[in-house]
FINUZA-508375 format. One line per 8 residues: number of its first residue (from 1); for each residue y negated, x, z of C-alpha. Coordinates in steps of 0.02 Angstrom, whole numbers. Example, Ala and Ser with C-alpha at 12.3 -4.5 7.8 and 13.67 -1.06 7.14 Angstrom:
# FINUZA-508375
1 = 225 615 390  53 684 357 $
# end
This chain:
# FINUZA-508375
1 = -6397 6596 5056  -6307 6445 5111  -6246 6283 5013  -6301 6154 5107  -6223 5956 5060  -6306 5805 5133  -6203 5614 5130  -6314 5488 5161 $
9 = -6240 5345 5299  -6295 5175 5355  -6296 4993 5296  -6143 4968 5251  -6059 5160 5185  -5871 5173 5248  -5803 5355 5159  -5943 5456 5212 $
17 = -5832 5567 5340  -5714 5592 5212  -5826 5633 5083  -5912 5765 5219  -5755 5843 5234  -5718 5847 5046  -5892 5934 5034  -5821 6081 5156 $
25 = -5670 6089 5077  -5743 6137 4915  -5839 6282 5014  -5991 6185 5046  -6071 6288 5187  -6137 6141 5290  -6106 5945 5238  -6213 5854 5350 $
33 = -6220 5665 5352  -6373 5565 5377  -6416 5393 5425  -6543 5325 5271  -6665 5279 5416  -6665 5462 5464  -6723 5510 5291  -6861 5377 5300 $
41 = -6915 5434 5498  -6908 5612 5431  -6809 5683 5571  -6704 5746 5403  -6768 5804 5252  -6696 5817 5084  -6768 5982 5061  -6649 6060 5181 $
49 = -6522 6016 5059  -6447 6064 4884  -6333 5935 4856  -6354 5742 4884  -6199 5633 4898  -6205 5447 4902  -6047 5402 4949  -5940 5233 4930 $
57 = -5929 5066 5032  -6036 4895 5019  -6207 4916 5064  -6284 4780 5140  -6099 4698 5086  -6150 4670 4917  -6240 4505 4944  -6381 4523 4820 $
65 = -6247 4638 4689  -6171 4800 4745  -6305 4923 4798  -6443 4812 4750  -6548 4793 4921  -6523 4977 4940  -6603 5030 4759  -6753 4913 4825 $
73 = -6779 5028 4992  -6781 5208 4891  -6884 5144 4780  -7017 5058 4866  -7020 5136 5065  -7131 5277 5104  -7111 5402 5244  -7219 5405 5399 $
81 = -7326 5529 5314  -7363 5402 5184  -7271 5488 5048  -7148 5376 4938  -6974 5373 4979  -6956 5390 4794  -7061 5541 4741  -6966 5646 4894 $
89 = -6801 5622 4762  -6882 5634 4618  -6957 5812 4708  -6769 5842 4748  -6702 5837 4566  -6855 5906 4479  -6786 6074 4583  -6609 6076 4497 $
97 = -6531 6040 4648  -6373 5899 4612  -6341 5722 4661  -6180 5649 4671  -6148 5448 4681  -5971 5395 4717  -5915 5196 4695  -6050 5116 4801 $
105 = -6159 5279 4766  -6138 5253 4579  -6185 5079 4581  -6357 5136 4686  -6389 5265 4551  -6370 5153 4404  -6482 5011 4510  -6625 5138 4543 $
113 = -6616 5222 4369  -6570 5404 4410  -6433 5366 4279  -6423 5382 4157  -6610 5449 4140  -6607 5431 3945  -6725 5539 3871  -6740 5609 4028 $
121 = -6825 5460 4102  -6797 5418 4281  -6790 5274 4390  -6772 5156 4237  -6650 5034 4247  -6539 5029 4079  -6367 5012 4138  -6273 4900 4300 $
129 = -6109 4868 4358  -6034 4727 4348  -5883 4610 4409  -5727 4674 4364  -5651 4586 4210  -5503 4545 4329  -5604 4448 4437  -5517 4540 4583 $
137 = -5553 4661 4695  -5445 4830 4585  -5357 4955 4726  -5260 5051 4621  -5220 5261 4539  -5295 5283 4381  -5294 5444 4259  -5447 5509 4225 $
145 = -5502 5599 4045  -5653 5720 4089  -5780 5729 3922  -5786 5915 3884  -5913 5906 3769  -6023 5799 3925  -6169 5924 4017  -6084 5870 4167 $
153 = -6079 5995 4281  -5962 5892 4397  -5829 5896 4277  -5857 6052 4174  -5679 6123 4106  -5575 5996 4212  -5401 5936 4151  -5344 5766 4149 $
161 = -5371 5689 4345  -5286 5568 4433  -5418 5455 4575  -5376 5295 4660  -5509 5153 4621  -5563 5012 4757  -5678 4917 4685  -5729 4739 4621 $
169 = -5898 4786 4544  -5851 4907 4410  -5857 4880 4247  -5992 4961 4158  -6149 4837 4093  -6263 4898 3976  -6448 4834 3911  -6408 4819 3742 $
177 = -6279 4901 3612  -6410 5035 3569  -6400 5110 3747  -6213 5121 3738  -6206 5185 3569  -6348 5327 3634  -6217 5364 3799  -6087 5409 3677 $
185 = -6185 5487 3551  -6255 5593 3692  -6096 5633 3789  -6177 5557 3951  -6007 5464 3974  -5926 5605 4095  -5770 5530 4131  -5657 5400 4046 $
193 = -5497 5287 4103  -5372 5355 4025  -5186 5305 3969  -5066 5408 4093  -4948 5443 3932  -5061 5488 3792  -5198 5538 3903  -5313 5460 3792 $
201 = -5467 5328 3845  -5412 5159 3855  -5482 4975 3857  -5296 4921 3927  -5273 4854 4081  -5231 4896 4234  -5263 5072 4163  -5445 5023 4133 $
209 = -5450 4921 4300  -5630 4851 4256  -5644 4831 4065  -5771 4947 4047  -5836 4973 3870  -5772 5127 3800  -5678 5170 3952  -5822 5218 4053 $
217 = -5789 5300 4229  -5916 5410 4266  -6106 5439 4196  -6204 5605 4202  -6384 5614 4150  -6444 5726 4013  -6471 5884 4157  -6277 5864 4205 $
225 = -6342 5878 4369  -6311 5697 4413  -6144 5622 4418  -6100 5443 4476  -5912 5392 4459  -5834 5215 4508  -5660 5330 4567  -5651 5418 4726 $
233 = -5625 5589 4721  -5647 5620 4931  -5497 5499 4937  -5374 5647 4850  -5448 5806 4939  -5255 5874 4970  -5111 5836 4859  -5031 5750 4989 $
241 = -5135 5616 4953  -5056 5562 4814  -4925 5439 4809  -4805 5536 4685  -4823 5725 4784  -4656 5698 4859  -4574 5677 4660  -4670 5840 4611 $
249 = -4826 5754 4535  -4941 5888 4577  -5106 5833 4507  -5268 5937 4538  -5354 5835 4670  -5528 5761 4658  -5607 5909 4771  -5599 5984 4611 $
257 = -5764 5902 4551  -5861 5963 4715  -5783 6141 4688  -5880 6135 4511  -6045 6084 4619  -6046 6223 4765  -5993 6347 4624  -6154 6294 4523 $
265 = -6266 6283 4671  -6196 6468 4715  -6239 6537 4558  -6433 6453 4532  -6484 6446 4710  -6398 6602 4814 $
# end
């Protein structure tokens, strides 16, 4: 069986082409791009795919908050046959398939409550992503430390990574202190901003570009099959994307996150 990935576009995404390309480089047999309206119309069906990807961009211009309107679409719209769109997404997740949200896609997943799904409870919002402490749009390369204890399939066995960030609303905001403690205790913090010298998690700007508590750069759900991150792995799909490649800085590309995903799907669906 082929591994089929689907990248959702429409209403302000702007990195869907690079994201689909990265999925193909990672070994996906198909990496289609579909407008959100095609999902609602039923012309593109989630059940035909194993890997659902929400790419970066500025959904609806971030006018009501990053991805807020998009989350309402997924929560309340119905397909032409009357089935709630949220039920279709829930069935996709229940089948053990994979979901990845990048930047604006990560903002969508937390506002929809797909992440962090504490206690396995989906579609209940517990965290959000707010404005950077710098009060500015941050566009820079950062170092990222994967949590080796995390159940996250995407970050499994990966070393210290380098990726670019480009966001204005990337600071993790939690409902309460207990929520943040549970994220840490249950190893749902899958990726952290790291100091490039020590390789350890950091709160220091600019290595932590938004001020996220516990240096959170990415979250997973308890199954490890849903992952969201603010940095852009699709923007580092080849060694020459990195500004230091001519100086011999051969960092592993962000494609490795996708490679882990495709490998997992081959083992469990093919």
